[in-house]
N, CA, C and O of each residue as an XYZ file, in Angstrom:
796
protein
N      11.954    152.054     66.910
C      12.876    151.951     68.001
C      12.922    151.149     69.023
O      12.160    151.158     69.990
N      14.203    150.135     68.738
C      14.080    148.608     69.900
C      15.075    149.194     70.927
O      16.172    149.736     70.791
N      14.312    148.899     72.003
C      15.469    148.590     73.261
C      15.373    147.792     74.145
O      14.238    147.342     74.300
N      16.074    147.461     74.746
C      16.035    146.332     75.706
C      16.610    146.563     77.119
O      17.667    147.170     77.296
N      15.963    146.119     77.982
C      15.616    146.464     79.318
C      17.432    145.846     80.346
O      17.713    144.657     80.492
N      18.078    146.694     80.724
C      19.246    146.184     81.389
C      19.407    147.111     82.999
O      19.226    148.290     83.301
N      19.751    146.122     83.620
C      19.991    146.331     85.054
C      21.350    146.731     85.236
O      22.312    146.061     84.860
N      21.423    147.977     85.894
C      22.709    148.957     85.463
C      22.674    149.831     86.912
O      21.672    149.981     87.611
N      24.020    150.366     87.181
C      24.012    151.240     88.213
C      24.973    152.286     87.865
O      26.026    152.050     87.273
N      24.539    153.615     88.297
C      25.244    154.852     87.980
C      26.402    154.986     88.404
O      26.434    154.646     89.587
N      27.722    155.429     87.902
C      28.861    155.217     88.245
C      29.162    156.809     88.825
O      28.621    157.844     88.436
N      30.304    156.633     89.982
C      30.631    158.178     90.024
C      32.048    158.447     89.443
O      32.638    157.669     88.693
N      32.558    159.735     89.915
C      33.760    160.003     89.146
C      34.780    158.970     89.766
O      35.540    158.338     89.031
N      34.779    158.873     90.635
C      35.777    157.975     91.405
C      35.903    156.526     91.099
O      36.897    155.828     91.299
N      34.435    156.060     90.440
C      34.045    154.620     90.050
C      34.793    154.723     88.225
O      35.542    153.873     87.743
N      34.387    155.785     87.636
C      34.912    155.640     86.248
C      36.519    155.787     86.079
O      37.137    155.418     85.080
N      37.048    156.348     87.150
C      38.639    156.416     87.096
C      39.170    155.301     87.038
O      40.233    155.135     86.441
N      38.426    154.183     87.743
C      38.814    152.607     87.697
C      38.523    152.071     86.454
O      38.761    150.867     86.363
N      38.168    152.505     85.674
C      37.494    151.693     84.122
C      38.991    151.858     83.228
O      39.936    152.630     83.394
N      38.776    150.909     82.342
C      40.042    151.047     81.261
C      39.203    150.764     79.644
O      37.997    150.523     79.611
N      39.838    150.821     78.700
C      39.167    150.921     77.446
C      38.462    149.778     77.281
O      37.470    149.905     76.564
N      38.685    148.623     77.757
C      37.761    147.195     77.673
C      36.605    147.035     78.163
O      35.816    146.131     77.886
N      36.406    148.235     79.190
C      34.914    148.016     80.255
C      33.794    148.366     79.514
O      34.091    149.334     78.815
N      32.457    147.965     79.318
C      31.666    148.138     78.837
C      30.724    149.296     79.558
O      30.524    149.192     80.769
N      30.226    150.244     78.922
C      29.524    150.992     79.932
C      28.263    151.212     79.026
O      28.100    150.704     77.917
N      27.338    152.108     79.722
C      26.275    152.854     79.054
C      26.313    154.339     79.271
O      26.582    154.945     80.307
N      25.956    154.854     77.959
C      25.788    156.380     78.028
C      24.724    156.860     77.351
O      24.117    156.163     76.538
N      24.387    158.150     77.638
C      23.247    158.795     76.732
C      23.093    158.369     75.090
O      23.938    158.743     74.276
N      22.111    157.677     74.761
C      22.181    157.521     73.196
C      21.869    158.653     72.343
O      21.852    158.468     71.126
N      21.613    159.839     72.836
C      21.305    160.744     71.858
C      22.586    161.046     70.777
O      23.767    160.984     71.120
N      22.198    161.329     69.630
C      22.952    161.524     68.182
C      22.781    162.261     67.297
O      21.728    162.171     66.666
N      23.554    163.040     67.020
C      23.502    164.080     65.899
C      22.405    164.968     66.323
O      21.510    165.079     65.486
N      22.229    165.743     67.613
C      21.405    166.361     68.063
C      19.930    166.069     67.953
O      19.025    166.902     68.006
N      19.817    164.745     67.789
C      18.536    164.015     67.998
C      18.577    163.422     69.815
O      19.499    162.816     70.361
N      17.312    163.834     70.393
C      17.615    163.260     71.985
C      16.865    162.377     72.003
O      15.756    162.467     71.476
N      17.301    161.274     72.632
C      16.947    160.015     72.867
C      16.898    159.535     74.236
O      17.955    159.462     74.863
N      15.825    159.207     74.762
C      15.560    158.933     76.367
C      15.735    157.687     76.569
O      14.920    156.839     76.933
N      17.229    157.563     76.233
C      17.705    155.942     76.546
C      19.139    155.997     76.564
O      19.829    157.010     76.441
N      19.559    154.708     76.745
C      21.022    154.599     76.602
C      21.644    153.903     75.667
O      20.838    153.266     74.988
N      22.857    153.747     75.321
C      23.658    153.147     74.234
C      24.941    152.467     74.864
O      25.613    153.095     75.683
N      25.270    151.210     74.488
C      26.581    150.626     75.082
C      27.696    151.625     74.211
O      27.671    152.055     73.058
N      28.484    151.745     75.114
C      29.812    152.529     75.082
C      31.282    152.113     75.557
O      31.464    151.032     76.117
N      32.153    152.865     75.353
C      33.628    152.515     75.650
C      34.369    154.009     76.239
O      34.226    155.030     75.567
N      34.954    154.032     77.198
C      36.000    155.208     77.222
C      37.062    155.327     75.993
O      37.514    154.354     75.390
N      37.386    156.708     75.724
C      38.259    156.753     74.847
C      39.536    156.793     75.395
O      40.438    156.931     74.569
N      39.900    156.699     76.719
C      40.945    156.580     77.320
C      41.128    156.042     78.470
O      39.952    156.160     78.812
N      41.627    155.533     79.386
C      41.652    154.855     80.342
C      40.932    155.809     81.398
O      41.346    156.955     81.224
N      39.995    155.739     82.437
C      39.487    156.447     83.170
C      40.551    157.824     84.094
O      40.255    158.995     84.327
N      41.660    157.137     84.388
C      42.631    157.300     85.256
C      43.155    158.570     84.618
O      43.729    159.440     85.272
N      42.881    158.659     83.000
C      43.801    159.862     82.434
C      43.368    160.924     82.367
O      43.974    161.954     82.072
N      41.640    160.715     82.788
C      40.803    161.968     82.380
C      40.964    163.214     83.968
O      40.810    162.829     85.127
N      41.192    164.218     83.688
C      41.889    164.713     85.041
C      40.678    165.954     84.854
O      40.693    166.836     83.995
N      39.767    165.767     85.789
C      38.924    166.856     85.948
C      37.917    167.263     84.720
O      38.144    166.544     83.747
N      36.967    168.122     84.512
C      36.145    168.236     83.605
C      35.400    166.614     83.153
O      35.131    165.659     83.881
N      35.251    166.768     81.911
C      34.231    165.660     81.227
C      34.780    164.551     81.094
O      35.976    164.816     80.971
N      34.599    163.085     81.023
C      34.824    161.858     80.506
C      34.217    161.802     79.305
O      33.035    162.119     79.171
N      34.810    161.481     78.531
C      34.648    161.159     77.146
C      34.658    159.635     76.906
O      35.550    158.870     77.271
N      33.498    159.299     76.218
C      32.996    157.592     75.678
C      32.427    157.955     74.194
O      31.911    158.999     73.795
N      32.689    156.780     73.543
C      32.303    156.544     72.264
C      31.391    155.331     72.049
O      31.791    154.182     72.237
N      30.317    155.592     71.700
C      29.270    154.941     71.790
C      29.720    153.686     70.399
O      30.615    153.822     69.564
N      28.724    152.483     70.557
C      29.009    151.273     69.589
C      28.510    151.991     68.149
O      28.963    151.591     67.076
N      27.534    153.091     68.229
C      27.209    153.591     66.855
C      28.132    154.463     66.424
O      27.699    155.023     65.417
N      29.386    154.904     66.766
C      30.175    156.180     66.514
C      30.337    157.265     67.254
O      31.349    157.961     67.181
N      29.419    157.490     67.981
C      29.093    158.693     68.472
C      29.857    159.389     69.864
O      29.844    158.824     70.958
N      30.361    160.401     69.674
C      31.311    160.434     70.933
C      30.403    161.635     71.994
O      29.863    162.691     71.666
N      30.524    160.867     73.564
C      29.522    161.680     74.354
C      30.490    162.149     75.503
O      31.308    161.355     75.966
N      30.402    163.333     75.922
C      31.369    164.197     76.945
C      30.171    163.967     77.958
O      29.045    164.272     77.565
N      30.357    163.371     79.431
C      29.771    163.214     80.483
C      30.369    163.453     81.564
O      31.325    162.842     82.041
N      29.599    164.702     82.136
C      29.630    165.091     83.601
C      29.401    164.031     84.696
O      28.264    164.258     85.110
N      29.922    162.978     85.376
C      29.073    162.335     86.102
C      28.391    162.866     87.322
O      27.379    162.429     87.870
N      29.215    164.003     87.680
C      28.315    164.738     88.942
C      27.375    165.309     89.045
O      26.841    165.697     90.085
N      26.889    165.502     87.494
C      25.664    166.487     87.202
C      24.269    165.715     86.948
O      23.947    165.135     85.911
N      23.622    165.826     87.970
C      22.324    165.200     88.010
C      21.119    165.413     86.848
O      20.155    164.651     86.780
N      21.277    166.330     86.125
C      20.632    166.553     85.225
C      20.873    165.731     84.021
O      19.924    165.390     83.315
N      22.243    165.351     83.712
C      22.797    164.324     82.665
C      22.347    163.122     82.904
O      21.798    162.909     83.985
N      22.495    162.028     81.888
C      22.196    160.590     82.002
C      23.397    159.724     82.755
O      23.311    158.566     83.165
N      24.562    160.631     82.823
C      25.560    159.930     83.210
C      25.969    158.539     82.735
O      25.448    158.035     81.740
N      27.082    157.809     83.592
C      27.384    157.040     82.902
C      27.148    155.469     83.901
O      27.304    155.372     85.118
N      26.778    154.475     83.029
C      26.158    153.276     83.755
C      27.161    152.187     83.407
O      27.898    152.150     82.422
N      27.037    151.184     84.536
C      27.654    150.022     84.118
C      26.831    148.716     84.572
O      26.133    148.892     85.570
N      26.800    147.337     83.954
C      25.995    146.447     84.214
C      25.907    146.138     85.547
O      27.013    145.848     86.004
N      24.947    146.085     86.404
C      25.022    145.526     87.694
C      23.779    144.487     88.069
O      22.808    145.078     87.596
N      23.406    143.553     88.522
C      22.328    142.700     88.636
C      21.595    143.456     89.874
O      20.384    143.639     90.000
N      22.608    143.840     90.733
C      21.939    144.561     91.911
C      21.083    146.204     91.611
O      20.250    146.651     92.399
N      21.454    146.824     90.486
C      21.195    147.731     90.151
C      19.762    148.398     89.745
O      18.814    147.796     90.250
N      19.466    149.342     89.063
C      17.952    149.689     88.541
C      17.919    149.314     86.890
O      18.897    149.126     86.168
N      16.761    149.275     86.590
C      16.128    148.677     85.026
C      16.936    150.141     83.958
O      16.738    151.281     84.379
N      17.543    150.014     83.028
C      17.474    151.259     82.271
C      17.413    151.005     80.727
O      18.065    149.989     80.484
N      16.872    151.551     79.589
C      16.381    151.265     78.439
C      17.693    151.280     77.444
O      18.224    152.369     77.229
N      18.074    150.430     77.006
C      19.684    150.579     76.178
C      18.982    150.395     74.812
O      18.041    149.632     74.592
N      19.673    151.330     73.813
C      19.092    151.046     72.574
C      19.867    149.838     71.826
O      21.071    149.607     71.940
N      18.883    149.066     70.985
C      19.708    148.223     70.483
C      20.212    148.545     68.866
O      19.835    149.502     68.190
N      21.169    147.470     68.446
C      21.745    147.748     67.215
C      20.520    147.516     65.959
O      19.737    146.584     66.145
N      20.396    148.169     64.979
C      19.449    147.874     63.925
C      20.519    146.885     62.716
O      20.082    146.103     61.871
N      21.685    147.156     62.922
C      22.474    146.062     61.946
C      23.734    146.890     61.827
O      24.065    147.820     62.561
N      24.311    146.458     60.902
C      25.722    147.145     60.591
C      26.065    147.699     59.386
O      25.722    147.180     58.324
N      26.955    149.085     59.477
C      26.844    149.826     58.228
C      28.615    149.365     57.799
O      29.754    149.541     58.232
N      27.921    148.701     56.701
C      29.466    148.305     55.906
C      30.096    149.360     54.837
O      29.467    149.600     53.806
N      30.999    149.812     55.025
C      31.816    150.824     54.245
C      32.826    149.992     53.286
O      33.860    149.499     53.737
N      32.410    149.867     51.809
C      33.319    148.883     50.998
C      34.154    150.010     50.231
O      33.740    151.149     50.016
N      35.374    149.510     49.864
C      36.077    150.031     48.830
C      36.332    149.070     47.557
O      37.145    148.163     47.732
N      35.791    149.170     46.448
C      35.808    148.035     45.787
C      36.682    147.746     44.509
O      36.103    148.366     43.617
N      37.477    147.293     44.115
C      38.151    147.321     43.116
C      37.674    146.431     42.094
O      37.536    145.219     42.264
N      37.389    147.141     40.877
C      36.609    146.578     39.707
C      37.934    146.396     38.783
O      38.526    147.437     38.495
N      38.553    144.930     38.198
C      39.356    145.080     37.307
C      38.693    145.811     35.802
O      37.551    145.490     35.473
N      39.324    146.592     35.120
C      38.745    146.598     34.003
C      37.290    147.485     34.231
O      36.291    147.385     33.518
N      37.413    148.166     35.141
C      35.753    148.688     35.766
C      35.512    149.792     34.999
O      36.341    150.623     34.628
N      34.276    149.759     34.767
C      33.372    151.149     34.133
C      31.965    151.014     34.710
O      31.519    150.133     35.446
N      31.363    152.111     34.193
C      30.216    152.330     34.877
C      29.234    151.411     35.054
O      28.533    151.346     36.064
N      29.123    150.375     33.678
C      28.077    150.031     33.377
C      28.457    148.184     34.378
O      27.532    147.435     34.694
N      29.779    147.901     34.639
C      30.195    147.001     35.585
C      29.981    147.174     37.239
O      29.812    146.339     38.128
N      30.063    148.621     37.246
C      29.702    148.886     38.848
C      28.101    149.009     39.039
O      27.633    148.885     40.171
N      27.311    149.239     37.990
C      25.720    149.228     38.326
C      25.301    147.907     38.082
O      24.195    147.551     38.488
N      26.149    147.017     37.382
C      25.770    145.569     37.651
C      26.049    145.138     39.084
O      25.235    144.503     39.754
N      27.259    145.523     39.516
C      27.671    145.155     40.797
C      26.669    145.516     41.850
O      26.346    144.716     42.728
N      26.168    146.753     41.755
C      25.188    147.647     42.682
C      24.150    146.729     42.730
O      23.732    146.263     43.791
N      23.492    146.299     41.080
C      22.094    145.443     41.250
C      22.345    144.238     42.173
O      21.650    143.923     43.139
N      23.505    143.582     41.704
C      23.563    142.159     42.163
C      23.624    142.318     43.734
O      23.211    141.369     44.401
N      24.132    143.507     44.417
C      24.118    143.538     45.949
C      22.777    143.770     46.194
O      22.293    142.837     46.835
N      21.762    144.894     45.862
C      20.501    144.871     46.284
C      19.654    143.881     45.959
O      18.542    143.851     46.484
N      20.026    142.976     45.097
C      19.115    141.807     44.891
C      19.411    140.580     45.912
O      18.538    139.741     46.136
N      20.620    140.527     46.484
C      21.129    139.845     47.570
C      20.735    140.086     48.680
O      20.443    139.153     49.427
N      20.620    141.421     49.094
C      20.471    141.870     50.446
C      18.907    142.579     50.377
O      18.168    142.526     51.360
N      18.620    143.041     49.495
C      17.234    143.878     49.383
C      17.571    145.439     49.008
O      18.593    146.097     49.201
N      16.539    145.719     48.505
C      16.362    147.377     48.079
C      16.705    148.000     48.923
O      17.720    148.686     48.804
N      16.032    147.979     49.983
C      15.947    149.054     51.014
C      17.342    149.052     51.975
O      17.672    149.887     52.818
N      18.024    147.857     51.562
C      19.263    147.525     52.750
C      20.540    148.346     52.021
O      21.151    149.221     52.634
N      20.875    147.956     50.626
C      22.018    148.504     50.043
C      21.812    149.711     49.382
O      21.016    149.824     48.450
N      22.581    150.735     49.878
C      22.398    152.282     49.561
C      23.606    152.683     49.053
O      24.553    152.175     49.653
N      23.917    153.455     48.109
C      25.014    154.284     47.605
C      25.123    155.477     48.454
O      24.282    156.351     48.241
N      26.228    155.745     49.622
C      26.284    156.695     50.658
C      26.913    157.926     49.659
O      26.368    159.006     49.431
N      28.189    157.455     49.145
C      29.134    158.163     48.217
C      29.792    157.132     47.602
O      29.996    155.986     48.002
N      30.204    157.856     46.240
C      31.077    157.220     45.385
C      32.057    157.977     44.682
O      31.919    159.048     44.093
N      33.267    157.123     44.860
C      34.099    157.775     44.056
C      35.088    156.920     43.031
O      35.818    155.995     43.388
N      34.971    157.362     41.864
C      35.769    156.367     40.914
C      36.983    156.550     40.528
O      37.216    157.472     39.746
N      37.784    155.902     40.887
C      39.509    156.283     40.936
C      40.218    155.082     39.993
O      40.185    153.854     40.063
N      40.728    155.818     39.279
C      41.662    154.791     38.175
C      42.552    154.120     38.942
O      43.047    154.824     39.822
N      43.000    152.760     38.898
C      43.969    152.467     39.955
C      45.274    152.197     38.684
O      44.956    151.597     37.657
N      46.550    152.637     38.853
C      47.334    152.395     38.173
C      48.036    150.817     38.071
O      48.236    150.146     39.083
N      48.275    150.480     37.089
C      48.900    148.856     36.847
C      50.233    148.788     37.472
O      51.310    148.717     36.881
N      50.021    148.820     38.762
C      51.428    148.896     39.469
C      51.167    148.221     41.137
O      50.300    148.543     41.949
N      52.106    147.335     41.245
C      52.133    146.793     42.673
C      53.285    147.325     43.628
O      54.463    147.556     43.356
N      52.598    147.449     44.823
C      53.715    147.868     46.071
C      53.629    146.849     46.686
O      52.871    145.899     46.491
N      54.779    147.069     47.836
C      54.984    146.218     49.179
C      54.392    147.240     50.167
O      54.281    148.434     49.889
N      54.165    146.907     50.882
C      53.747    147.711     52.226
C      54.516    147.272     53.566
O      54.272    146.118     53.919
N      55.196    147.833     54.181
C      55.954    147.584     55.625
C      55.296    148.387     56.664
O      54.760    149.426     56.279
N      55.242    148.097     57.902
C      55.653    149.109     58.983
C      56.787    149.124     59.970
O      57.177    148.003     60.298
N      57.226    149.857     60.358
C      57.818    150.003     61.178
C      57.816    151.016     62.134
O      56.904    151.840     62.060
N      58.577    151.117     62.942
C      58.345    152.150     64.286
C      58.183    153.726     64.030
O      59.066    154.266     63.364
N      57.470    154.244     64.351
C      57.339    155.845     64.047
C      58.707    156.539     64.474
O      59.248    157.221     63.605
N      59.338    156.439     65.743
C      60.247    157.102     66.013
C      61.804    155.960     66.027
O      62.528    155.814     67.012
N      61.977    155.368     64.846
C      63.145    154.503     64.809
C      64.369    155.350     64.975
O      64.552    156.342     64.269
N      65.315    154.916     66.023
C      66.811    155.299     66.065
C      67.527    155.442     64.785
O      67.355    154.428     64.110
N      68.249    156.298     64.210
C      69.365    156.301     63.267
C      70.015    155.365     63.088
O      70.294    154.620     64.027
N      70.431    155.140     61.859
C      71.619    154.176     61.708
C      71.339    152.747     62.296
O      72.205    152.028     62.793
N      69.710    152.367     62.141
C      69.644    151.178     62.658
C      69.070    150.449     61.401
O      68.327    151.075     60.645
N      69.384    149.176     61.161
C      68.889    148.475     59.822
C      67.437    148.046     59.769
O      66.704    148.518     60.638
N      66.931    147.246     58.904
C      65.299    147.326     58.558
C      64.857    145.923     59.296
O      63.787    145.366     59.046
N      65.772    145.453     60.189
C      64.978    144.077     60.720
C      63.854    144.506     61.730
O      63.406    143.513     62.304
N      63.367    145.474     62.052
C      62.336    145.703     62.823
C      61.277    145.996     62.232
O      60.213    146.363     62.732
N      61.587    145.814     60.971
C      60.095    145.823     59.918
C      59.180    144.855     59.830
O      59.530    143.691     60.022
N      58.012    145.134     59.560
C      57.280    143.868     59.859
C      56.484    144.177     58.330
O      56.164    145.274     57.873
N      56.313    142.980     57.798
C      55.701    143.143     56.264
C      54.331    142.900     56.801
O      54.002    141.940     57.498
N      53.589    143.854     56.406
C      52.239    143.794     56.713
C      51.143    143.351     55.592
O      50.328    142.442     55.757
N      51.247    144.027     54.605
C      50.854    143.132     53.046
C      51.718    143.186     52.034
O      52.663    143.974     52.022
N      51.475    142.390     51.141
C      52.092    142.136     50.033
C      51.272    142.344     48.686
O      50.096    141.987     48.619
N      52.045    143.034     47.438
C      51.304    143.016     46.201
C      49.985    143.606     46.263
O      49.006    143.035     45.781
N      49.912    144.964     46.961
C      48.675    145.626     46.979
C      48.557    146.850     45.877
O      49.579    147.271     45.336
N      47.440    147.323     45.615
C      47.732    148.184     44.633
C      47.651    149.731     45.552
O      47.134    149.669     46.667
N      48.062    150.801     45.156
C      48.767    151.857     45.706
C      47.204    152.616     46.501
O      47.120    153.219     47.570
N      46.254    152.326     45.611
C      45.056    152.927     45.825
C      44.319    152.427     47.197
O      43.585    153.145     47.876
N      44.638    151.098     47.474
C      44.330    150.711     48.730
C      44.833    151.015     49.961
O      44.233    150.787     51.012
N      46.126    151.620     49.858
C      46.893    151.858     51.309
C      46.003    153.181     51.859
O      46.308    153.529     53.000
N      44.919    153.979     51.186
C      44.432    155.061     51.605
C      43.366    154.376     52.900
O      43.122    154.972     53.949
N      42.951    153.321     52.618
C      42.013    152.444     53.384
C      42.320    152.123     54.233
O      41.429    151.861     55.041
N      43.954    151.883     54.728
C      44.525    150.823     55.741
C      45.151    151.868     56.599
O      45.622    152.901     56.123
N      45.150    151.517     58.179
C      45.675    152.582     59.272
C      46.952    151.620     59.737
O      46.739    150.412     59.837
N      48.079    152.068     59.979
C      48.952    151.550     60.893
C      48.649    151.182     62.047
O      47.585    151.495     62.581
N      49.612    150.412     62.633
C      49.413    150.220     64.324
C      49.939    151.303     64.952
O      50.687    152.142     64.451
N      49.490    151.257     66.165
C      49.536    152.221     66.980
C      51.322    152.326     67.285
O      51.973    151.356     67.673
N      51.929    153.727     67.014
C      53.295    153.580     67.270
C      53.967    153.138     66.207
O      55.191    153.212     66.313
N      53.520    152.679     65.165
C      54.103    152.622     63.674
C      53.641    153.569     62.315
O      52.556    154.151     62.316
N      54.423    153.636     61.367
C      54.152    154.190     60.253
C      54.516    153.301     58.877
O      55.451    152.503     58.817
N      53.777    153.539     58.008
C      53.937    152.859     56.893
C      55.064    153.160     56.017
O      55.399    154.311     55.733
N      55.657    152.079     55.583
C      56.603    152.187     54.268
C      56.304    151.850     52.927
O      56.021    150.658     52.804
N      56.280    152.389     52.074
C      55.748    151.963     51.123
C      57.125    151.666     49.805
O      57.909    152.572     49.523
N      57.172    150.740     49.362
C      58.222    150.631     48.251
C      57.520    149.791     47.144
O      56.508    149.113     47.318
N      58.333    149.963     45.764
C      57.945    149.213     44.923
C      57.929    147.822     44.791
O      58.933    147.210     45.156
N      56.913    147.172     44.308
C      56.978    145.730     44.606
C      58.375    145.144     44.132
O      59.052    145.663     43.245
N      58.745    143.918     44.883
C      59.977    143.219     44.086
C      59.474    141.559     43.840
O      58.613    141.301     44.682
N      59.602    141.021     43.434
C      58.992    139.728     43.255
C      60.404    138.783     43.922
O      61.574    138.885     43.553
N      59.907    137.961     44.887
C      60.693    137.055     45.842
C      61.578    136.127     44.840
O      60.940    135.357     44.121
N      62.714    136.137     44.756
C      63.045    134.817     44.051
C      63.890    133.673     45.093
O      64.606    134.056     46.018
N      63.742    132.725     44.875
C      64.230    131.909     45.651
C      65.547    131.229     44.770
O      65.428    130.487     43.794
N      66.683    131.639     45.320
C      67.881    131.373     44.835
C      68.535    130.092     45.697
O      69.758    129.981     45.772
N      67.635    129.130     46.342
C      68.339    128.059     46.843
C      68.721    127.254     45.914
O      67.945    126.947     45.009
N      70.135    126.716     45.987
C      70.395    125.487     45.118
C      69.858    124.542     45.101
O      69.601    124.078     46.212
N      69.382    123.714     43.832
C      68.780    122.746     43.777
C      69.359    121.683     43.020
O      70.071    122.005     42.068
N      69.169    120.380     43.294
C      70.216    119.293     42.625
C      69.528    118.409     41.733
O      70.148    117.527     41.138
């Protein structure tokens, strides 16, 4: 386990109420029932002013959600970097977990195994691992994917649509997320025909 020493100070509930979503903080690094006597970089799940009583909720850069009562002296609390504070141990990242959804044309198990072997050769057998595997047949059809406001007024035209992606296979939609306040609209793909007169 690698940690680094960071100079930081513990925040009170009033201090935390002033924080936004972009402010970097440090919270307990314990994860999935594994207690660790150090801290992890994190961010609040919503602006501090939105928490009314009870615990503040932060999400660490490792994906763990932590509930913190800043007034409880027995808890690690929430800390922020401060040159005049005290030294704390902060857990470092060992790497990045990359979740891949791979589309293999005319894919079969032999080609998937070859792809897996090539990735292990490139990055190392101990690095590339199969966490879960789902083989899904992809229909030979393409779609157009749009975004539009989730609560659009009735009788309005489609001018407020935003073309998010073109020519994608339907299976890929499962791995995309619409922007906040927007929803996806899926339509059969239409080739763009340029009808500009030519001389």
